N, C-alpha and C positions, 0 to 999 in steps of 0.2 A: 747276609740279609738279617736287619734289626726288626727283633720281634717284640711287640710292646703288648701291655695289657691297657685297655682302656680306661679313662677315668671313671667313667659312669657306666657301671653293670647294670645291664638290662634287668637283672635278676633281682628279687625283694632283698633287702638286707645291706650288707658291706659294700661300699664304693673302694675299690683299688687304685691305688695312685699309678701314675704312668712310668714305666720304668723299661730300660732295656734288660731283656731277660737272658739276653747272653751275658752282659758285664756283670750283673748284679746275681748271677747264678756263679760266677767265677769269683766274685766277693764273698758271696757267702760260703762256696766251698773252699775258699782260702782261709777264712776264718776258723770254719771247723777243722781243717786239717791241722793249722798251726795248734788249735788249742788241745786235739786229741795227741799229736806228736810232743807236744811240750809236757804234758803228762807222762805220755812214757817216757821222756829224756828224764824228768825228775825222779820218777820210778828207778831207772837205773844208775841215777846217781845218788840215790837215798842215803843221807849220812849216819840216820839214827838206829834203823832197825824197823822190825816189823812191830804193827802197833796190837795192843792187848784184844780187840775185838777183833782183829782179823785171824790170832790164832785161834779164837773161838769158832769163829766162822769156817775155818779149815777143819776144826773138829766135826762142826755140825755136818759139813759134806763127807766125813767119815761115817756119818750116820743118817742117811737120806730118810724122809719121813715127810709125812703131809703137815707136820708142824712143829715148832718149838715152843719153851716156855715163854720164850722174850720178843719171838717173832715169828710171821708166816712163813713159809718156805720157799717161796719163787726164786730169791738171790739163791738160796742154797742149792737150789735145783741146777741153776745157772753156772755156779760155782764146781760143782760135781761133774758136770759135763767139762768145763772148762780144763778143770785137774786131769780130768781122762785124757784130752787132748794134748794140753800142753805143762802139765803137772802144776806143784804150788809153789812155786820160786816166788819171791818178793815181786820181782818184775812181772812175773806170769800174772798172779792174781789181780795187779795194780793195772795191766791192761784193760781190764775188762770195764773199769771206772772210767779209764782214759777214752776209751772208745763212746761211752755215754756223754762224756763232755763234748767231745766233737759233734755228735747228733744233735745233743741240747742245743750248742750254738747256733746249728743251722736252722733247728726249728724256731728259736726266738727270733734269727732274722726274719725268718719266713712269716711269722706272726706280725712282726713291724710292717710288712709288705702289704699283707693280707688286710691290716686295718688300716690302710691307706696312706703309707710312708713311702718317703723317696729315698734317695740312696744316702743322705746323713741321717736319717731316722735308722735305716738298716746298720750302718756302721756303729753309732752310738748305742743301739742294742745290742750288738756283737760285742763291743768294748765292755759294757755293763754287765752282761752275763758272764764272760769268759774269766774277768779278773775280778769278780764280787769275792769278797775274801770267802766267805762260807762255801759258797761253789768251787773255788779252789781247794777248800778242805774235802768237801764232800767226793770230789773227782780224783783226789790224791791217794785215797785208800778203799779197799775193797770194803763196803757194806751196802745193806739195800738203800742207803739213801741217793746213791748215785742213780740208781735205777728208778727210785722215786720220783727225783727231780725229773728224770726225762720221761716218764710216764704222766706225769702232770702237765709237762710242757704238751706233751702229745694229745693229753685231753682235751686242751685249751685249743690248739689248732683246730682237733675235729669240731669242737662247738662252735668255732667260727665258720666252719664249714656248713654245719646244721643251719645257723642263722642266715647264711647266704643260699642256701640251696633248698632247706628243708628235705633232703632226700632221707628215705627210711635206712637206706645203707650206711649211711654216716652215723644214725642214732645206734646202729646195730655196733659198728665199730666204737662208739664212745663206751658203750656197754661191755664191751671186750676190755677196754682200757681201763673202765674203772674197776672191773674184776682182776684183772693181772695186777692192778696198781696197789687193791686191797689185799692181793695174796702174796703181795710183797712187803707192805706196810699199809697198816688198819688206818692209818691217817687220811688212806684216799678217800675212806668213806667221809670226811669232811668234805673235800670237795663233791663228793656225788651228791650230799645234801646241800650245799652251795648250788650245785647247777639246776636241783629241782625246784629251789627257792628262786633263783634268778628266772626259770623258765615261769615259774606259777605267778610271780608278781610284777610281770611285763607282758607286753601285748602278744607274746609268743607263747601264752599261755594254750592258745588254740591249738599247739601240737600235742597237747596232754589229749585231746579229742582223738588224735590216732592211735593206733596200735603200736607203732615203733617205739616211742619213749618206755612204754610199760614191757616191751619184750626186752629191750636193752637192758632196762631194769632187773628182770628174771635171768637173762644171760649174766650180768655181773653177778647176782646172786649165786648163781649156780657155780661159776668159777671159783667163789670163796667158800664156798661149800666144804670142801675139803679141811679148811684150817677148823670151821665149826665143828666139824666131824672129829677132828683131833682135840679139841677142847671137850667136848663131851665125853670123849673116853678118856679123858686125863684129868678130871675133875676139875676144869675150868681154870688149867693151871695159869693160862694167859692173865684172865682177870685178877688172880692173885698177884702175879706179879705187877702189874699195872697198880694195885692198890699199894702194893708195898714199896714200889717205886715212887710214889707221888708223895707216900707221906713219908718215908725215910730217906730216899737218895736224893732226889732233885731238888734244889732251893728254890724257895718260895718265889714268887715273881708278883708283879702288879702293874697297871698301867704306866707308872711312874720310871719302872726298870725294865719294863718289856719294850716298850717304844725305842728308847735308847739303844737297848740290844738290837733291835733290827737296823736301825742307822748303822750300828758299828760294825756287824757281819756283811751287811751290804755293802759298806764302802762309804764313808760319811759325806765324801764329795760325790757320790752316784745317787743320795738321797733324793734331789729334785727329779731324778727320772723315774724312781717309782713313785714318788707322790705324785707328780703329774700324771702316771699311770691312773690312777684312781679318778683323777678329774675326768679323763677321757673317756674311761670305760663308765662312768656313773652318768655323764653328761650327754653321749650320744646314743640314741635309742638304738641305732642297730646293733651296738655292742654291749648294751646295758645287762643282760642277762650275766655275762663273763664277770662284770664289774660287781654285780650283786653275790655272786658266787664267791668271788673273792673277800667281799666282806662279810659274808655269813663266816667263812674260815676263820677270818679276823676275830669276830666278835667271840665263836666258840673258843679260841685259845687265851681272848682276854678274860674270859669265863672262867678258865681253870688256874687257878693261882700255882698252880706245880707245872706250867706250862714252860717252853724254853723259847726264845726268840728263833732259834734254829729252825723250829716246826714251821714257822711260815714261810721260809726261804722258798720252797715249792711254788707257792702262790705267785712269787715274784716274776714267774717265766710267764704270765701274762702282764704283771705290771711294768716291766721293765720295757719290753716291746711297746705297749701302749703311751708309756711315758715320753718314749722317744719321738714318737711320731707327733704327740703334742708339743714337747718343746721344738721340734721342727718347724711346725706352725708359728709358735710364739715368736721364734727367732726370724720369721720372715716379717715382724712388725714394724721395723723402723731400721735405721743406720746404726743406731747402737747395739739393738738386739742382734742386727748381722753380724757386729763387730765382735760378738761374744760367741758365735757359733763353733767356728774352729779351736778358739782357747778352751772352752767348756769341755769338747770332746776330749782333748789332749789332757785336761784335767784329771778328768775320769782315768783315761788309760795309764798314766805316768803315776798317778796315785795308786791305782790297782797293783801296777808293778813293784812300788816301793812297798807295798803288804805283802808280796807274796811270801817272803821268810816269814811271817808271823803265820802262814796256813801248812807253809811245803818247806819240808826240812833241807834245805839247798845250803844253809851256812854250816860250819862247823859249830859245835856245841857253845864254846868260849864265845865265837864271834857272835852268834845268836843271843846270848845274855846281854853281849853290850849292845847290839842292834836294838834289842827291846827296852834296854834302859834309855838309849839315844830317843824313841819315840814316845818315853813317857811312859811306857807299859809294863804291868806287874803281871806274875802269874795268876791265872785264873781257872779256877773249874767250878763247871756248872752244877757240881754235885756237892759242893759247899766242903771239899777235903783240904787238908793242910797241902802246902804246896811249898818248895825252897826256890830254886832258881828256874825251872822252866813250869811252863804251864802244862796241865794234865793232858791235852793232846799230845805233846813232845816226850813229857816224862812216861807216858806209858808205853812208850818204844823202849824204853832200857832196862836192862837186866835179867831178859828172858833168857837169851843164851847163857849168860852167868848161873842162872838158876839151874839150867839144864846140865850143865857141866859140873857143877858142885854135887848134883844128886847123882849124877854119873860116877862121881867119884866114890860115892857112898855106896852106891850098888855094887860097885866094882869091889869094895872090900869085903861082901858078904859072902859067906861061904856057900857053896854051889846048892846043897840043901835048902837055902834060906833063898835065894834068888828065884826057886821053882816056885814058891806061893809068896812072893814080893809083891806089893802093889805100892803105887806112891800117890799120897794125898796132898790135893792141893786146896787152899781155903777159897779159892775163886775160880773162875773158868779160865783167867788169864795163866795162873799159875799151871792149872793142869792142862791148858792148851801148850804151854811154852815146854812142858815134860812129852807132851805127845808129838809135837813137831820137831823141837829138836833132839829129842829123845832117841828118834830112829837112828840116828848117827852110831849111837852107844848102845843098841839093843836094850833099851829101857822096858819094862814092862808097863801095861796099861796106867795112865795116870785116871783117879778117882777124884770125884769132889762132889759136895752137897749143892754147889751151884747151880742154878737154871736147869738147862737139860742134862748136865753133865749128870745131875743125881739120878736121874732115868737110867742113863747108859751105865752109870757105875752098877747097878743092883746087878748084873750078870757076872760081875768078877769078885762081889763079896763072899769072903768065906771065914770060919773062924780059927782056922788055924793059920791066919796071914802073919807075914813079918813086914808090917808097914814103914815105909820112910813118909816122913810128916814134914811137911814147909809151914813154919810159922808159928806153931801153935805152942802155947807154955806147956811145960813138962806137968804142972799140976792138973791141968784140964785134961791132959792125955790119960792120967792115971786112975781117972774115971771110967775110961773104957778098957785100959790095958794093965796088965800087972807090973809090966816093965817098960820104960820109957826113958832112952839116953839122949843128950845132946851130942852128938857127933860132927858137926859141922855149922860154919854160919855163910850165909850168901849176903855178899858185898856188891853195890851198885850204886855210887854214889848220886847220879842224875835219875835214877827212877823213882817212882812216886815214893813218899818217905815211907809209907807202910809196906813196900816193899824190899825196903833196905835193911840190911842188917838183921836177917830172919834166921833163925835156928833152925838146923834140920835135925830131926830126932828119928832113933829107929826104936820102934815098938815091938812088942812081942806080947803074946798070950792074952788074949781076949777075956775081958771078964762077961761072961753071959754070951748071948746071942748077938753076934754084930748086926747082922740082916733086922733083928728087931730093933735095935738102936737106929739102923739106917732109916729103916721105913718111918721113924716116929720124926725125924727131922730132916728138913731141907731148907734151902735158902733160895726163895724166887724172889730177885730184888734186881 
């Protein structure tokens, strides 16, 4: 039996296109399952190794808390539970973002249907989201970004339901999603502000006379409160991190670089889709609040000169399905337009497939370098760092095991009396995380670092009679803290980030003064 959704919904708000629910549900499920399965397969075949930030997140999961210097705690809570159930192998931790990819694809396809799209819009929206380079990257490694994209998509779908039904329960669900999203990544607050602006600046402002939106706001604030409490009790460490990262870490942006950046990360051939999404969401009264919310997020990002194009990616989970609906309608305009319909969807799909090696490590490194050159691409870093042959997103997957193995060799050479009081110092959370992750095989002592949350965790290990193995610092600098410092090894990994290659490994003894006093004076939040 064929079940359909009527074209004209008698309730105020959105009109839904007529679809065969059984067929279109199967299409949506197929796209979702293929997307998630592909990411799991990519993780199982990963060529390069674990990513720098993944090492840090695993370390965070070993220190569960209600906050961290550089991010809220939700994604780490999920990783902690996942690790307990399935371990922390590369394949295991990357299964979580893979699941997010499948669910996000399903939601984006559902949004296309809820905004009046037919089967073509459904398929084009799914192709556009599942093959967008930035989403391929986000869903290929563990980070809060995978959950961020999913929660934004869920929030947009919930807003569409609010516009259609005005049900208080939907407002409460939106508050839950905004709160969880902010507890995962504070950029969700931009969406919350945008939704408020979209409601206030349209005919839907009458909703603000009811209790539901305000209860939703209170609910979101209460969910986010633990991270506020953590910052209050940690000298607003996250604000210091944001200030330092904006001023020293991220390359400056302006509209002339920000806009082309979005086009590139979303797949240049898919640009007509999300641009058309702006048109539909702002032109149609029944979905205009969503359009204003997306514009508000865009303006917030443009106003920040240290923003990155990838920060706008989550907002395209509303633009892509809306744009697919709009293009479907334009393609009905005449014979020439109808002729473009199938070829354009094919171009979006094929170009997305061809760009996969730029975001997922499916090619051997030498093959990737040639492929990158064939596409006319050069290695890039959004942090303004020096690169050689690989972009930072790939170079940050090399050298970690070699680092831990070299340090393990140094540690093994120590007499037992030194091993008992040994600590290993890394300049950043990648180095410390690599020692903690791979060092389990060699029985290495805890790694310490002044970088971000490692600075807090390290304090319990500081002692003045320490024998310290130090990665990557100059002897002259170390002699300001220790009476003895000697170079004993060199870490080499040619494909790693240049500043992680040819690193000295020092053994340091006899602290000058109090090491804890020095530690408390110096930290690196960036």
